[in-house]
Phi, psi and omega in degrees: 000132175296327179305328185259011177275161180287156180215140176261114173263087188066230180273359184265118178272123178259130182289344176203176185257012174273134180239135173282114183289153176295133180219119175295131181241350176052049179235012179291160179295121186297132173108322181232009173058029180272132178309145181295146176305330181285351183298329177301315180289316178309307183286321182291332173303333186253022183293349178286348176296149176303319176208141173258134170246126184289164167306154179300140184229117189294143182279347180199166179300319182295341183275358183278149181231346184224153176284148173065037170249142188283156178242178177216047182231004180231157177305320178297321179293316180298320179297317180295316178296327178300320178298319176301312180299316177301316182295315181295315181292327177296327180274003177090015184262176179229139188215129176252147173262135179268122181270129196222134167222122190277347184057238190281352181276060184208185182208145180308328180295341181266334187240051171054040176085351177286155174279142174297156182248155182201173175294327180217157183280067178235122182284147175264144173289136177141185184230147170265145179258102187258175176296334180267007180108182182294140178222144184300140179292132182275173174289121181285165171274128176290129178293136173285154180305320184292342180280343192289329178295331178289326175297314178303313179299320179297319177294318179299313178299321181292325175298319175297317179298322177296325177293316179299326183285343177102016177290164179266352178170188182220152172242133176274130181274093178255025187238182168059026176076018178268187199306311183295323177292324178297317178292322184293320193262142186282350176286334181249346180248105177248024185296155179247004180262201183287359182246017179213167178100256180293162176296325180297320178287323178293329177278353189298310181297311176306319183285324176298318180295317180297320181292322179295321183288324175300324177297339177269317190258337195085149191297320189290345179257019179239130175245165180217128182255133179231159175219084187301332187261003185288128182232005175287171182053034175062028183276141179197162177211142184288335181210076184304320183298317178292314184300308185282335174292320178298312181296320179296321177295318181292321178291326176297318180297330180277351175064038178293163183299315180203156170249127185252110185253121174272116188268340184292150178269129176230142179111177185283338184256139175272128181294149179298160186302329183289347178247006181283345181235057181283333188304314176302326180290317178291326176300322181288334184271334187250119188269351182269200184290129178253124176248135178237157184215140172148075173076020179288147167239185185298322183291307182291327178290322175300317182299316181297320179293314181298325182275357178073017180286337174205163181260325181228149177238127176263140178239129178267268182306321176303324177282327178303315187266351184226088181308327185254043186307312179299324180292325177288322175300321185297327184247010181054042181281158173296150179260151176295149176275123180287148179255100184294339182288347180248009179302318187241017177194171175114355180054241183293325182293129184072012184235301181240011185250010174286135185282150169261167177297149178302143182291000000 
């Protein structure tokens, strides 16, 4: 299978083209955003992936949007992630950390009483998951122009922290209606300064952050995730093909390691036909490694690889429920049934107790 063939991501050799997609698991230590001690086992169990991308990890306390999600801004967090990296590397794996700032998808109860920040003071539809239960997302505070350099610095510092922890690279979370996505799309960005209006201006902060992180890691160890069809959290854009094509071309010019495209539709609205097939357009604009995600199985992923429509395929729930997913693909073995009730809770249950094939 081409899906199980080796691939060179810059200087990093991946033994196969299956990638473990970033998945929030809500098992960090409550209060200080430190990865759970069982995270080392959870990730090392899945070291057979060509590449592991961790769950999103907030770059600062203000970047958090959910309870019990890990961070990468404190010494305790760096130490805990170091244990994860050592375990994954000891098991022969490769692992990138996803850098995350949720922007307006948060609540004061989650970020020590502060108001969430965003490009514009526009509330998103949805709920924040707080210690007191779900609460409606509030109207965020629009970031002042002079504050944006501080956001860039937070991402840069988080990239240095990821390097100190021993990761092999980082992925920028520019998808799912979070801060970078909010700046990029005109449905959430109504700014009148140099960071709003034209697509060039709306892409300015994401690209400044990307350049800063490249300065830490080098371009080939930086990935960027987008979700052009995502419409939850009130996300929209008047011309998605133009917006995401511009970003893809700009990221290509920066020579980043990969572009990670979430093809699945999420949210209440189905995108119009003209934006349902954006991946080929993005493939033409981005000259580096293209990774796709969105409901693939072994057969459909193999077809995409053989036809050259993408270089890497990321799998979410299949990797969650099958620690040895590439090995199962290799022998056409049945897959474990995922337990959705433990996706975001359960501690060890539904986290480190899914069985692998007998040796």
